[in-house]
N, C-alpha and C positions, 0 to 999 in steps of 0.2 A: 504493500500500500504506500509506504514512504517513497519508494522509487517512482511510482506513478505520480504522486503529488509533486515530486521533484521535477519530473519531466513536464508536467503541466505548467509548473512555474517557469521552466526553461522556454516552453512554448509561448508563454505570456511575455517573456523577455524578448523573444523574436518578434512578437506582435508590437511591442513597444518600439523596438528598433525599426520595424516596418513603418510605423507611423512617423518616427523620427527621421528616418531615411527618406521617406516619400512625402514628407511635409511639403516639399517643393512642388510636387504635382498638384496639390490642392491650392497653393497660394501664389505660385509663380506669376500667373497672369494678373492677379489682383494686386500684387506688390509692384510689378512692372508698370502697370497703368496708374499706380498711386491711388487706387480705389481705397486701399487700407495701408496703414503702416505695417511693417512686419509683425509687430506684437499683436495688433488688432487682427491681422490676417490669420495667424495661427489659432487664436481663440475662435474665430469664425469657422475655420476649417475643422477644428476639433469637435465643435458642437454638432456640425452637420455630418461629420464622419460617424459619430455615435448615433445620431438620429436615424441613420440607415437601418438600425436594429428594428425599427417599427415598420419598415417598408419592404425589405427584400426577403425572398424565400432562401433556401439553402442549397440550391442546385450546384453552385460553385464548390461548396464544402463537400458535397458528394463526390464530385470529380477529384478533388484533391485528396480526400480520405480513402476512396476506394477505386479511383480511376487512373491512378498513376502507377502504383505497385499493387500486387495481389495482397488482399487483406491477410491471407494465411502466412505471408512472409513478415508482416508487421510484428515487431516485438520491441522491447525496451531499448535494445542496442540500436536497432534501425532508426527508431524515433530520435534517440539521442544523436546519432550520427547525422541525420537529416537536419536537425535543428542547429547543431554545432556548425555544420557546413554552411548553412544559410546565414546564421548570425555572423560567422567569421567573414564570409564574403561581403555582407552588408557593411561591416566595420571597415574593411579594406577599401571598398568603393566610396564610403562616406569620407574617409580620411583624404582620399585623393579628389574629392569633389565630383565624382563621376556618377551621374544618375542612372545606375543600372536597375535591373528589375528584381525586387524582393520575391515576386511570384516565381520567377524562373530560378532564382537561387534556392527556394524551397523545393521546387520540383527537381532540380539538379541534385540537391542534398538527398532527397528520397531515393532517387534513381541510383546515386553512387553507393549508398549504404546497402540497398537491395541487391545490386549487382555483386558486391563483395560477398554477401551472405548466400545468395541462391542463384546467381547467374542471370543471363538474359531472359530466361523463362519467367522470372518473377515480375517482369515489367508488363504493364497493360498498354500495349502499343497504340490502341485506338485513342486512349486518353492522352497519351504523350504526344501523338501526332497532331491531335486537335489543338493542344496547347502550343506546340512548336509552330504550327501553321500560323497562329495568331501573333507570333513574333513579327511576321511580315505583314499580316493582314491588319493588325490593330493600328500601327502607325500610318499605313496607307489609307485605311478607313477614316482615321482622324484627319489626315491631310485632305482627302477628297471632301469630307463634310465641312472642314474648315474653309476650303475654297468656296464651296457652294453657299454656305451660310454667309460668308463675308461678301460675296458677290451680290446676294440679295440685299443685305444691309446697306452696302454702298449704293446700290441702285435706288433703294427706297429713300435714301438720304441725299440724293443728287441735288435737289433744289434747296436744301437747308444750308444754313451757314455753319462753318466749322464749330463755332461755340455752341450753337443749338444742338448739333449732332453730339458733341461731347457731353453736354448736360443730360441729354436724353439717354444716351447709352451708359452713362455713369449709374443711372437708376436701374436700367435693364441688367447691368452687370452684377448688381446685387443678387438678382434671381439666378442668373447663369452660374455665378460662382457657387451659390448654395447648391444648385442642382448638381454641379460637378463634384462638389465635396461629398454629397450623399452617394453618388455613383462610385466614387473612390472608396469610401468606407464600406459600401455594400459589396464590392468585389474583393477588396484586399483582406478585410477582417475574416472573411469566410475561409480563407486558405488555412489559417491556424485552427479554426473550428473543425475543419475536416480532419486535420492531423490528430487533434485531441480526441475526437470521436473514434477514429481508427485505433488509437492507443487504448481507450476504454474498452472497445470491443475485443481487441487482442488480449487484454489482461483479464477478460471475463467479467468486467464490471457493467457491461451493457450487452443485452441479448437482442436477438431479432434483427429486423432490417436496419440498415444504416440510417440513422436519424440524429440530428443535432438537438441536444437538450437545451432548453431556454437558458439555463445557468451557464452553459458553455458559451453560447452566443453572447450573453451579457458580459462575461469577463473578457472575452476577446475584443468586443467593441470598445470596452472600457480601457483596456491596455493600449489599443491602437490610438484611441482618442488622446490618451495621456502622452503617448509618444509624439503625436502630431503637435500637441500643445508646446512641447519643448523645441520642436522644429530642427531642421537641418540646414543651417545658414550657408554652408559652403555650396550646397547643391542649389539652393534658392538663387544664388548669384548666377550660376550657369543657366538654369532654366528660365529665369526671369529677364535677364538682360543680355546674355551672350549669344542667344540664338537669333532673336529679332526684336527690335524696339516695337512696343505695342501702345495703341491708344485704347480708349474705352470701347470703341466699336470693334476693335481687333480682339480685345479681351473677351467681350461678349461672344464673338463668333467662335473663338478657340474653345472657350469653356462649354458653349452649347454643343459644339462638335464632339468634344470629349465626353460630355454627359450622355449624349445619344449613343455613342459607341459603347460606353461602359454599361448602360442599361440593357443594350442588346446582348452583350456578352454574358452578363449576369443572368439574364432570363434563359439563356441557352446553356448555362452551367460551364462557361468557358473561363478559366482563371487567366485573365489577360494581365499584361503589364500596364498599370496606369501611367507609368513613365513613358512607355512607348506611345500610348494614346495621345497624351497631351503634347508631347514633343512633335508628333506628326501634325496635330491640329495647329500648333503655333507656327510650324514651318509652312503649312498650307496657307494660313492667313498672311504670312509674310510675303509669299509669292504673289499675292494680289497686287501689292504695291509695285514691286519689281523683283525680278529673280535675285538680284544682288542684295536685296534687303535681308535675306536669310544668310547667316554666316555658316556656310556649308562645311567649313573646316572644323568648327566646334561640333556640328551635327555628326561629322565623320568620327570624331573621338568618342561620341556617345554610342554610335553604332558598334564600335569596337568593344565597348563595355557590354553591350547586349550579346555579342558573339561569344565573349569569354565567360559570361555569367554561369551558364549551365555546366560546362566542363570544370570551371574553377570551383564552384560550389560542390560539385560531385567529387572532385579530388580531395578537398578538405573533409567532406563527409566520409569518404572511404577510409581515410586515415583515422578519423575520430571513431568510426565504427570498430576498426581493428583495435584501437586503444581501449575502447569500452569492453570489448570481449575479453581482452587480455587481463584487464584490471578487475572485472566483475564477473568472473566465470560463475 
């Protein structure tokens, strides 16, 4: 029992780091457009991250808990390795200010530990392929929606003065920012819920079909909201100012595109990267002004972070799984 409690605590540490690491996803556009100060923005984001508890079902949790590795392979060592690998990768990328994906770090961690324990047969290929596909699809979807929404907004504002457009979209951005923060919390917090539920089932504390208990959802949303409240300022700088300069109309367009993408993914049980989604949306909005408005060199560095996340987290996880087995036989 103590081991399970310890692993749940470690899972909540990951959820906290997820919120801390991914705070930039929720607040980058709001800070860049000066809708909020950084302190106001993280409070706003944390509140709406937690509010997602009342809105979303648990389809993403089911994918993460039972759709990446076979539940029969899940044990204390695998869960420890997965969480240690994901936490380790998040800390490394936070230190270097690189907005990588906590979602794919956790998936890579699960896969790395399961591979060491039981080989390739332990992986659920359909779930992994669905998640990996959205490494490409989510930023492209965010970009296309960002372009589409921005074009509509600019077209409707064609006859308005710049100051009138700014005032109008400053109000609209309050709603788009809230919607995006809800979508961010709704997708990201579920990943840890899935892992905890898988742990409880493998340890025999939960029987029957895979289902997330309300207390598990509550503590996961709470831990993520707390992490968001502390914020990840190194990454905020990259996301909010280094990719493209934004106005309120741009922030509204990017956040709306990101929110639609995340709601679609969550409804279909796809654990996507909120980092990928909002980055694609910001880049899409930036191209509306001119192609050179997007700093593609910074975007290229971010893409390298995406490419390295799954194997990097998997490697750390495999090592931590082996250490766990050796120390706690």
